[in-house]
N, CA, C and O atoms as a MOPAC input file, in Angstrom:
PM7 MOZYME 1SCF
protein

 N     -7.41300 1   -23.36800 1    12.32100 1
 C     -6.42600 1   -22.50400 1    12.91800 1
 C     -7.06400 1   -21.82300 1    14.12300 1
 O     -8.15900 1   -21.26700 1    14.03600 1
 N     -6.36300 1   -21.87900 1    15.23700 1
 C     -6.81200 1   -21.14800 1    16.41100 1
 C     -5.80000 1   -20.04900 1    16.69900 1
 O     -4.63000 1   -20.15600 1    16.33400 1
 N     -6.25700 1   -19.00600 1    17.35000 1
 C     -5.35300 1   -17.92900 1    17.72100 1
 C     -5.63200 1   -17.49300 1    19.14000 1
 O     -6.77000 1   -17.49300 1    19.60900 1
 N     -4.55400 1   -17.12000 1    19.80800 1
 C     -4.62600 1   -16.64500 1    21.18800 1
 C     -3.75600 1   -15.40500 1    21.28100 1
 O     -2.57400 1   -15.44200 1    20.93800 1
 N     -4.33400 1   -14.31200 1    21.74300 1
 C     -3.55900 1   -13.09000 1    21.89100 1
 C     -3.07100 1   -12.97900 1    23.32800 1
 O     -3.86000 1   -13.02000 1    24.27300 1
 N     -1.76300 1   -12.83700 1    23.47700 1
 C     -1.15900 1   -12.65300 1    24.78700 1
 C     -0.59900 1   -11.23700 1    24.84400 1
 O     -0.73100 1   -10.47200 1    23.88800 1
 N      0.01900 1   -10.89500 1    25.95000 1
 C      0.60900 1    -9.56700 1    26.09400 1
 C      1.73700 1    -9.33100 1    25.10400 1
 O      1.97000 1    -8.19800 1    24.68400 1
 N      2.43700 1   -10.39000 1    24.72900 1
 C      3.62500 1   -10.20500 1    23.88900 1
 C      3.44300 1   -10.61500 1    22.43400 1
 O      4.21000 1   -10.17400 1    21.57900 1
 N      2.44700 1   -11.45000 1    22.12700 1
 C      2.31800 1   -11.94200 1    20.75500 1
 C      0.94600 1   -12.56000 1    20.51900 1
 O      0.19000 1   -12.83000 1    21.45200 1
 N      0.65500 1   -12.77100 1    19.25200 1
 C     -0.49800 1   -13.57500 1    18.87000 1
 C      0.04000 1   -14.94900 1    18.50900 1
 O      0.94400 1   -15.08300 1    17.68400 1
 N     -0.52800 1   -15.96200 1    19.13900 1
 C     -0.07400 1   -17.33700 1    18.92500 1
 C     -1.10500 1   -18.04100 1    18.05600 1
 O     -2.28100 1   -18.13400 1    18.40700 1
 N     -0.63800 1   -18.53500 1    16.91800 1
 C     -1.49800 1   -19.28400 1    16.00500 1
 C     -1.13400 1   -20.75500 1    16.11000 1
 O      0.04000 1   -21.12000 1    16.05100 1
 N     -2.14600 1   -21.59500 1    16.26500 1
 C     -1.92100 1   -23.03900 1    16.34300 1
 C     -2.65300 1   -23.71900 1    15.19700 1
 O     -3.78800 1   -23.38100 1    14.86300 1
 N     -1.97600 1   -24.67400 1    14.61700 1
 C     -2.56200 1   -25.46700 1    13.56200 1
 C     -3.11200 1   -26.73400 1    14.19000 1
 O     -2.36200 1   -27.54300 1    14.73600 1
 N     -4.40600 1   -26.90200 1    14.11000 1
 C     -5.02900 1   -28.03500 1    14.77900 1
 C     -5.15000 1   -29.25400 1    13.86500 1
 O     -4.70400 1   -30.34500 1    14.22000 1
 N     -5.75300 1   -29.07000 1    12.69400 1
 C     -6.06100 1   -30.24100 1    11.88300 1
 C     -5.61500 1   -30.14000 1    10.43500 1
 O     -5.58300 1   -31.15500 1     9.73900 1
 N     -5.28000 1   -28.97900 1     9.96900 1
 C     -4.95300 1   -28.78600 1     8.56400 1
 C     -3.50700 1   -29.17800 1     8.27500 1
 O     -2.67000 1   -29.28000 1     9.17200 1
 N     -3.25200 1   -29.39000 1     6.99700 1
 C     -1.86300 1   -29.55200 1     6.58300 1
 C     -1.18500 1   -28.18800 1     6.71900 1
 O     -1.85500 1   -27.15800 1     6.78700 1
 N      0.12800 1   -28.19100 1     6.75600 1
 C      0.85200 1   -26.92600 1     6.88800 1
 C      0.60900 1   -26.06100 1     5.64600 1
 O      0.51800 1   -24.83900 1     5.76200 1
 N      0.50300 1   -26.66300 1     4.48200 1
 C      0.24900 1   -25.87200 1     3.26900 1
 C     -1.13100 1   -25.21700 1     3.31000 1
 O     -1.28100 1   -24.07400 1     2.87800 1
 N     -2.13300 1   -25.92000 1     3.82000 1
 C     -3.46800 1   -25.32300 1     3.98200 1
 C     -3.43900 1   -24.21900 1     5.04000 1
 O     -4.05500 1   -23.16700 1     4.87100 1
 N     -2.72600 1   -24.46900 1     6.11800 1
 C     -2.57700 1   -23.45200 1     7.15800 1
 C     -1.91600 1   -22.20300 1     6.57200 1
 O     -2.35800 1   -21.08400 1     6.83000 1
 N     -0.86400 1   -22.39700 1     5.79000 1
 C     -0.16000 1   -21.27600 1     5.16500 1
 C     -1.11500 1   -20.45500 1     4.29000 1
 O     -1.10100 1   -19.22500 1     4.33900 1
 N     -1.92900 1   -21.12600 1     3.50300 1
 C     -2.87900 1   -20.43200 1     2.63000 1
 C     -3.85100 1   -19.58100 1     3.45700 1
 O     -4.09800 1   -18.42300 1     3.12200 1
 N     -4.39700 1   -20.14900 1     4.52600 1
 C     -5.31600 1   -19.40800 1     5.39600 1
 C     -4.61000 1   -18.25700 1     6.11000 1
 O     -5.12100 1   -17.13900 1     6.16900 1
 N     -3.43500 1   -18.54800 1     6.64700 1
 C     -2.68100 1   -17.53800 1     7.38700 1
 C     -2.28500 1   -16.37800 1     6.48100 1
 O     -2.36200 1   -15.22100 1     6.89600 1
 N     -1.86500 1   -16.66400 1     5.25900 1
 C     -1.45600 1   -15.62200 1     4.32000 1
 C     -2.59100 1   -14.65300 1     4.03900 1
 O     -2.36400 1   -13.44900 1     3.91400 1
 N     -3.79800 1   -15.16300 1     3.94000 1
 C     -4.95800 1   -14.31000 1     3.69200 1
 C     -5.25800 1   -13.39700 1     4.87800 1
 O     -5.70400 1   -12.26500 1     4.69600 1
 N     -5.01400 1   -13.88800 1     6.08600 1
 C     -5.33600 1   -13.14400 1     7.30300 1
 C     -4.17000 1   -12.31300 1     7.82600 1
 O     -4.34500 1   -11.49800 1     8.73300 1
 N     -2.98500 1   -12.51500 1     7.26100 1
 C     -1.77200 1   -11.87800 1     7.77000 1
 C     -1.89700 1   -10.35800 1     7.88400 1
 O     -1.40400 1    -9.78400 1     8.85500 1
 N     -2.52300 1    -9.70800 1     6.95000 1
 C     -2.63500 1    -8.24700 1     6.94000 1
 C     -3.23800 1    -7.71600 1     8.24600 1
 O     -2.93700 1    -6.59600 1     8.65900 1
 N     -4.08200 1    -8.51200 1     8.88700 1
 C     -4.71700 1    -8.10200 1    10.13500 1
 C     -3.77100 1    -8.16100 1    11.33200 1
 O     -4.07400 1    -7.60300 1    12.38700 1
 N     -2.63400 1    -8.82700 1    11.17800 1
 C     -1.71800 1    -9.05000 1    12.30100 1
 C     -0.31900 1    -8.51800 1    12.03100 1
 O      0.61300 1    -8.82400 1    12.77400 1
 N     -0.16400 1    -7.72900 1    10.98200 1
 C      1.17300 1    -7.29500 1    10.57900 1
 C      1.84900 1    -6.39500 1    11.60900 1
 O      3.06800 1    -6.23000 1    11.57200 1
 N      1.08300 1    -5.81200 1    12.52400 1
 C      1.65600 1    -4.93100 1    13.53900 1
 C      1.78000 1    -5.59800 1    14.90400 1
 O      1.94400 1    -4.91800 1    15.91700 1
 N      1.70200 1    -6.90000 1    14.93300 1
 C      1.78900 1    -7.67300 1    16.18200 1
 C      2.92800 1    -8.68800 1    16.06100 1
 O      3.26700 1    -9.13100 1    14.96300 1
 N      3.50100 1    -9.04200 1    17.19000 1
 C      4.44400 1   -10.15700 1    17.21000 1
 C      3.66300 1   -11.43800 1    16.96100 1
 O      2.55300 1   -11.60600 1    17.46500 1
 N      4.24700 1   -12.33800 1    16.18300 1
 C      3.55500 1   -13.56400 1    15.78600 1
 C      4.36600 1   -14.78300 1    16.17600 1
 O      5.57900 1   -14.84100 1    15.97300 1
 N      3.66300 1   -15.76000 1    16.74500 1
 C      4.22900 1   -17.08400 1    16.99300 1
 C      3.32800 1   -18.08800 1    16.28600 1
 O      2.12000 1   -18.12200 1    16.51700 1
 N      3.92500 1   -18.90100 1    15.42800 1
 C      3.20800 1   -19.99900 1    14.78900 1
 C      3.60600 1   -21.27100 1    15.51900 1
 O      4.77800 1   -21.64800 1    15.52200 1
 N      2.65200 1   -21.92400 1    16.12900 1
 C      2.93500 1   -23.10000 1    16.94700 1
 C      2.58800 1   -24.38300 1    16.18600 1
 O      1.42500 1   -24.77300 1    16.07800 1
 N      3.63100 1   -25.02100 1    15.66500 1
 C      3.47400 1   -26.31100 1    14.98600 1
 C      4.04400 1   -27.44100 1    15.84200 1
 O      4.30600 1   -28.53000 1    15.33200 1
 N      4.23400 1   -27.19300 1    17.12500 1
 C      4.87900 1   -28.18800 1    17.98200 1
 C      4.06300 1   -29.46900 1    18.12900 1
 O      4.62300 1   -30.52800 1    18.41100 1
 N      2.75900 1   -29.38500 1    17.94300 1
 C      1.94300 1   -30.59700 1    18.05300 1
 C      1.73100 1   -31.27700 1    16.70100 1
 O      1.12900 1   -32.34900 1    16.63500 1
 N      2.21900 1   -30.66200 1    15.62700 1
 C      2.11100 1   -31.26700 1    14.29900 1
 C      3.23800 1   -32.26900 1    14.09600 1
 O      4.40700 1   -31.96900 1    14.34100 1
 N      2.88500 1   -33.41300 1    13.66500 1
 C      3.88400 1   -34.43700 1    13.39100 1
 C      4.29700 1   -34.34200 1    11.92700 1
 O      3.51200 1   -33.92800 1    11.07500 1
 N      5.51000 1   -34.72200 1    11.65500 1
 C      6.02200 1   -34.81100 1    10.29100 1
 C      6.05100 1   -33.47700 1     9.55400 1
 O      5.77200 1   -33.42400 1     8.35600 1
 N      6.38300 1   -32.41100 1    10.25400 1
 C      6.59800 1   -31.12800 1     9.58700 1
 C      7.99100 1   -31.19100 1     8.96400 1
 O      8.96700 1   -31.54200 1     9.62700 1
 N      8.06500 1   -30.85000 1     7.69200 1
 C      9.35000 1   -30.88800 1     6.99600 1
 C      9.81800 1   -29.47000 1     6.69800 1
 O      9.04100 1   -28.51800 1     6.76100 1
 N     11.07200 1   -29.34900 1     6.37900 1
 C     11.66500 1   -28.03400 1     6.17700 1
 C     10.96200 1   -27.26100 1     5.05900 1
 O     10.83200 1   -26.03900 1     5.14100 1
 N     10.51200 1   -27.95500 1     4.02800 1
 C      9.79800 1   -27.27900 1     2.93500 1
 C      8.52900 1   -26.59300 1     3.44300 1
 O      8.15100 1   -25.53400 1     2.94100 1
 N      7.86700 1   -27.19900 1     4.44500 1
 C      6.69400 1   -26.56600 1     5.05000 1
 C      7.07200 1   -25.24300 1     5.71500 1
 O      6.36400 1   -24.24500 1     5.58000 1
 N      8.17100 1   -25.24700 1     6.41700 1
 C      8.61000 1   -24.04800 1     7.12800 1
 C      9.04400 1   -22.96800 1     6.14600 1
 O      8.80700 1   -21.78200 1     6.37700 1
 N      9.67300 1   -23.37200 1     5.06000 1
 C     10.14700 1   -22.40000 1     4.07100 1
 C      9.00500 1   -21.66300 1     3.37400 1
 O      9.23500 1   -20.61500 1     2.77000 1
 N      7.78700 1   -22.18500 1     3.44200 1
 C      6.63200 1   -21.46700 1     2.91300 1
 C      6.49300 1   -20.09000 1     3.56900 1
 O      6.00800 1   -19.14300 1     2.95000 1
 N      6.92500 1   -19.99400 1     4.82600 1
 C      6.75500 1   -18.77200 1     5.61000 1
 C      7.93800 1   -17.81600 1     5.49300 1
 O      7.96600 1   -16.79000 1     6.17200 1
 N      8.90700 1   -18.13400 1     4.65000 1
 C     10.12800 1   -17.32500 1     4.54600 1
 C      9.84000 1   -15.87000 1     4.21100 1
 O     10.32600 1   -14.97500 1     4.90300 1
 N      9.06400 1   -15.61500 1     3.16900 1
 C      8.83600 1   -14.21700 1     2.77700 1
 C      8.02600 1   -13.45900 1     3.82300 1
 O      8.28500 1   -12.28100 1     4.07000 1
 N      7.04900 1   -14.11800 1     4.43900 1
 C      6.27700 1   -13.46200 1     5.50400 1
 C      7.16700 1   -13.15200 1     6.70100 1
 O      7.06000 1   -12.08300 1     7.30300 1
 N      8.04000 1   -14.08700 1     7.04200 1
 C      8.95000 1   -13.87400 1     8.16000 1
 C      9.87700 1   -12.69300 1     7.89000 1
 O     10.07100 1   -11.83700 1     8.75400 1
 N     10.44300 1   -12.65200 1     6.69200 1
 C     11.33400 1   -11.53900 1     6.33700 1
 C     10.58900 1   -10.20800 1     6.38600 1
 O     11.08100 1    -9.23700 1     6.96000 1
 N      9.42100 1   -10.16700 1     5.79100 1
 C      8.61700 1    -8.94600 1     5.76400 1
 C      8.27600 1    -8.49700 1     7.18400 1
 O      8.39200 1    -7.31600 1     7.51300 1
 N      7.85800 1    -9.43800 1     8.01500 1
 C      7.44500 1    -9.11600 1     9.37500 1
 C      8.62000 1    -8.59900 1    10.19600 1
 O      8.49400 1    -7.61300 1    10.92300 1
 N      9.73600 1    -9.25500 1    10.07800 1
 C     10.92100 1    -8.85500 1    10.83700 1
 C     11.45400 1    -7.50800 1    10.32700 1
 O     11.95200 1    -6.70500 1    11.11600 1
 N     11.35000 1    -7.25400 1     9.00400 1
 C     11.77500 1    -5.95900 1     8.45900 1
 C     10.87800 1    -4.83000 1     8.94600 1
 O     11.29300 1    -3.67100 1     8.96000 1
 N      9.66300 1    -5.15500 1     9.34100 1
 C      8.73500 1    -4.16300 1     9.89300 1
 C      8.92300 1    -3.98200 1    11.39400 1
 O      8.14600 1    -3.27600 1    12.03600 1
 N      9.95400 1    -4.61700 1    11.95900 1
 C     10.27600 1    -4.42400 1    13.36700 1
 C      9.46100 1    -5.25800 1    14.33200 1
 O      9.33400 1    -4.90700 1    15.50400 1
 N      8.91000 1    -6.35600 1    13.85400 1
 C      8.11500 1    -7.23100 1    14.71200 1
 C      8.74100 1    -8.62700 1    14.72700 1
 O      9.51300 1    -8.98100 1    13.83600 1
 N      8.40300 1    -9.40500 1    15.74000 1
 C      8.91800 1   -10.76800 1    15.87300 1
 C      8.03400 1   -11.75700 1    15.13400 1
 O      6.81400 1   -11.60800 1    15.07700 1
 N      8.68200 1   -12.77400 1    14.56800 1
 C      7.99200 1   -13.85100 1    13.85900 1
 C      8.74700 1   -15.13100 1    14.20900 1
 O      9.86300 1   -15.34400 1    13.73500 1
 N      8.14000 1   -15.98300 1    15.04000 1
 C      8.81400 1   -17.18200 1    15.53300 1
 C      7.92900 1   -18.38900 1    15.26100 1
 O      6.70700 1   -18.32600 1    15.40200 1
 N      8.56100 1   -19.48500 1    14.87000 1
 C      7.83900 1   -20.72800 1    14.59200 1
 C      8.32000 1   -21.79800 1    15.56700 1
 O      9.52300 1   -21.99900 1    15.73300 1
 N      7.37600 1   -22.48400 1    16.21100 1
 C      7.74200 1   -23.62300 1    17.04600 1
 C      7.51000 1   -24.89000 1    16.23100 1
 O      6.43300 1   -25.10800 1    15.67600 1
 N      8.53700 1   -25.70500 1    16.17700 1
 C      8.45300 1   -26.95000 1    15.41100 1
 C      9.46900 1   -27.93900 1    15.97500 1
 O     10.56200 1   -27.55600 1    16.39400 1
 N      9.09800 1   -29.18600 1    15.98000 1
 C      9.98900 1   -30.25100 1    16.43900 1
 C     10.55300 1   -30.99100 1    15.23900 1
 O      9.88600 1   -31.12400 1    14.21300 1
 N     11.77300 1   -31.46600 1    15.36900 1
 C     12.35300 1   -32.32900 1    14.35300 1
 C     13.08300 1   -31.63300 1    13.22400 1
 O     13.54700 1   -32.29300 1    12.29400 1
 N     13.19700 1   -30.31400 1    13.28100 1
 C     13.94900 1   -29.58600 1    12.26500 1
 C     15.08700 1   -28.85200 1    12.96900 1
 O     14.87500 1   -28.15900 1    13.96500 1
 N     16.27500 1   -29.01300 1    12.44500 1
 C     17.44200 1   -28.36800 1    13.03100 1
 C     17.48300 1   -26.89100 1    12.66800 1
 O     17.21600 1   -26.51600 1    11.52600 1
 N     17.81400 1   -26.06500 1    13.63400 1
 C     17.89800 1   -24.62300 1    13.43400 1
 C     18.88300 1   -24.29100 1    12.31200 1
 O     18.64900 1   -23.36900 1    11.53200 1
 N     19.96700 1   -25.03000 1    12.23400 1
 C     20.99400 1   -24.76800 1    11.23300 1
 C     20.53200 1   -25.07800 1     9.81100 1
 O     21.17400 1   -24.65500 1     8.84900 1
 N     19.43300 1   -25.80600 1     9.66900 1
 C     18.93900 1   -26.18700 1     8.34700 1
 C     18.02100 1   -25.14600 1     7.71600 1
 O     17.66600 1   -25.26700 1     6.54400 1
 N     17.63500 1   -24.13600 1     8.46900 1
 C     16.73400 1   -23.10400 1     7.93700 1
 C     17.49300 1   -21.78700 1     7.78800 1
 O     18.46500 1   -21.54400 1     8.50300 1
 N     17.05000 1   -20.94100 1     6.85900 1
 C     17.70800 1   -19.64000 1     6.68600 1
 C     17.59900 1   -18.78600 1     7.95400 1
 O     16.69000 1   -18.96600 1     8.76500 1
 N     18.53300 1   -17.86700 1     8.10500 1
 C     18.55500 1   -16.98700 1     9.27800 1
 C     17.32000 1   -16.10800 1     9.37100 1
 O     17.00700 1   -15.60400 1    10.45000 1
 N     16.60900 1   -15.91300 1     8.26700 1
 C     15.42900 1   -15.06100 1     8.25700 1
 C     14.22200 1   -15.70100 1     8.94500 1
 O     13.21300 1   -15.03700 1     9.18400 1
 N     14.33000 1   -16.98300 1     9.25800 1
 C     13.25700 1   -17.67800 1     9.96800 1
 C     13.79900 1   -18.14500 1    11.31300 1
 O     14.83400 1   -18.80800 1    11.38300 1
 N     13.09100 1   -17.79400 1    12.37300 1
 C     13.48500 1   -18.25100 1    13.70500 1
 C     12.58900 1   -19.41900 1    14.07300 1
 O     11.36600 1   -19.28900 1    14.12300 1
 N     13.21600 1   -20.57100 1    14.33100 1
 C     12.46800 1   -21.73100 1    14.80100 1
 C     13.01800 1   -22.16500 1    16.14600 1
 O     14.21700 1   -22.07300 1    16.41000 1
 N     12.12000 1   -22.63800 1    16.98400 1
 C     12.46600 1   -23.16600 1    18.30000 1
 C     11.57300 1   -24.37500 1    18.55700 1
 O     10.51600 1   -24.49700 1    17.93700 1
 N     11.97200 1   -25.26800 1    19.45600 1
 C     11.17200 1   -26.47800 1    19.67000 1
 C      9.96000 1   -26.33100 1    20.58700 1
 O      9.06800 1   -27.17700 1    20.55400 1
 N      9.90500 1   -25.26900 1    21.41200 1
 C      8.79600 1   -25.16500 1    22.36100 1
 C      8.17200 1   -23.76900 1    22.35200 1
 O      8.79800 1   -22.78900 1    21.94700 1
 N      6.94500 1   -23.71200 1    22.80100 1
 C      6.23200 1   -22.43800 1    22.89800 1
 C      6.88600 1   -21.52300 1    23.92800 1
 O      6.93100 1   -20.30700 1    23.73800 1
 N      7.38700 1   -22.09300 1    25.00800 1
 C      8.07400 1   -21.29200 1    26.03200 1
 C      9.28800 1   -20.58900 1    25.44000 1
 O      9.52100 1   -19.41000 1    25.71000 1
 N     10.06000 1   -21.31000 1    24.63300 1
 C     11.22800 1   -20.69700 1    24.00100 1
 C     10.81500 1   -19.61600 1    23.00100 1
 O     11.49400 1   -18.59700 1    22.87500 1
 N      9.70900 1   -19.83300 1    22.29200 1
 C      9.21400 1   -18.83400 1    21.34700 1
 C      8.85000 1   -17.54800 1    22.08000 1
 O      9.19000 1   -16.45200 1    21.63300 1
 N      8.16400 1   -17.68700 1    23.19900 1
 C      7.80300 1   -16.50900 1    23.98700 1
 C      9.05100 1   -15.79700 1    24.50400 1
 O      9.10400 1   -14.56800 1    24.52100 1
 N     10.05000 1   -16.56300 1    24.92200 1
 C     11.31000 1   -15.97100 1    25.38800 1
 C     11.99300 1   -15.17500 1    24.28000 1
 O     12.51000 1   -14.08400 1    24.52300 1
 N     11.99600 1   -15.72100 1    23.06300 1
 C     12.60300 1   -15.02000 1    21.91800 1
 C     11.89100 1   -13.69500 1    21.68500 1
 O     12.53800 1   -12.66300 1    21.50600 1
 N     10.56100 1   -13.71900 1    21.68700 1
 C      9.78700 1   -12.49000 1    21.45900 1
 C     10.09700 1   -11.46900 1    22.54900 1
 O     10.28100 1   -10.28700 1    22.25500 1
 N     10.15600 1   -11.90600 1    23.79100 1
 C     10.47000 1   -10.97600 1    24.88300 1
 C     11.86800 1   -10.38700 1    24.72400 1
 O     12.06500 1    -9.19000 1    24.93500 1
 N     12.84300 1   -11.22300 1    24.35200 1
 C     14.20700 1   -10.71700 1    24.15000 1
 C     14.25600 1    -9.72200 1    22.99900 1
 O     14.92600 1    -8.69400 1    23.09600 1
 N     13.55100 1   -10.02000 1    21.90700 1
 C     13.54000 1    -9.09400 1    20.77800 1
 C     12.83300 1    -7.79000 1    21.14000 1
 O     13.23200 1    -6.72400 1    20.67000 1
 N     11.79300 1    -7.85900 1    21.96600 1
 C     11.13200 1    -6.63500 1    22.43500 1
 C     12.10700 1    -5.77100 1    23.23300 1
 O     12.14300 1    -4.55200 1    23.07000 1
 N     12.88200 1    -6.40300 1    24.08300 1
 C     13.87100 1    -5.67300 1    24.88900 1
 C     14.91600 1    -5.04400 1    23.98100 1
 O     15.28200 1    -3.88300 1    24.16700 1
 N     15.39900 1    -5.80000 1    23.00100 1
 C     16.39800 1    -5.26400 1    22.04900 1
 C     15.83500 1    -4.06400 1    21.29700 1
 O     16.53200 1    -3.06600 1    21.11400 1
 N     14.58800 1    -4.15100 1    20.86200 1
 C     13.97400 1    -3.01800 1    20.15500 1
 C     13.82900 1    -1.80800 1    21.07200 1
 O     14.05400 1    -0.67500 1    20.64600 1
 N     13.45500 1    -2.04200 1    22.32700 1
 C     13.32500 1    -0.93900 1    23.28800 1
 C     14.66500 1    -0.24700 1    23.54800 1
 O     14.72500 1     0.96000 1    23.78300 1
 N     15.74200 1    -1.04800 1    23.50000 1
 C     17.08000 1    -0.50000 1    23.73500 1
 C     17.70800 1     0.07300 1    22.46700 1
 O     18.77800 1     0.67700 1    22.52100 1
 N     17.05400 1    -0.11400 1    21.34400 1
 C     17.54400 1     0.43900 1    20.08900 1
 C     18.55600 1    -0.41200 1    19.36400 1
 O     19.30200 1     0.10200 1    18.53100 1
 N     18.60800 1    -1.70700 1    19.65500 1
 C     19.55400 1    -2.59200 1    18.95900 1
 C     18.99100 1    -3.08300 1    17.66900 1
 O     19.65000 1    -3.83700 1    16.95400 1

């Protein structure tokens, strides 16, 4: 797992592990990033299935309830197939746009 901190979020990329192994590692480290916007970038992972994404459901809900953004980039999964509590987009650029829009909404009190 690699991480890159930008002005708007911390971006985590899964390089070589399975999504389940990544989830296990990320869950252990999550407490250190609970006050930051998070983007999980799985766009370069092939064969990510919806069950892999659903592993992050409770973390996504918790993070969003704490007023922070939690966005996952993944290819090949339809947005309509995942619960509303998880935001998925196909590209990192779109993930960053979502975080910026949510930051603006929070600043405006929405």
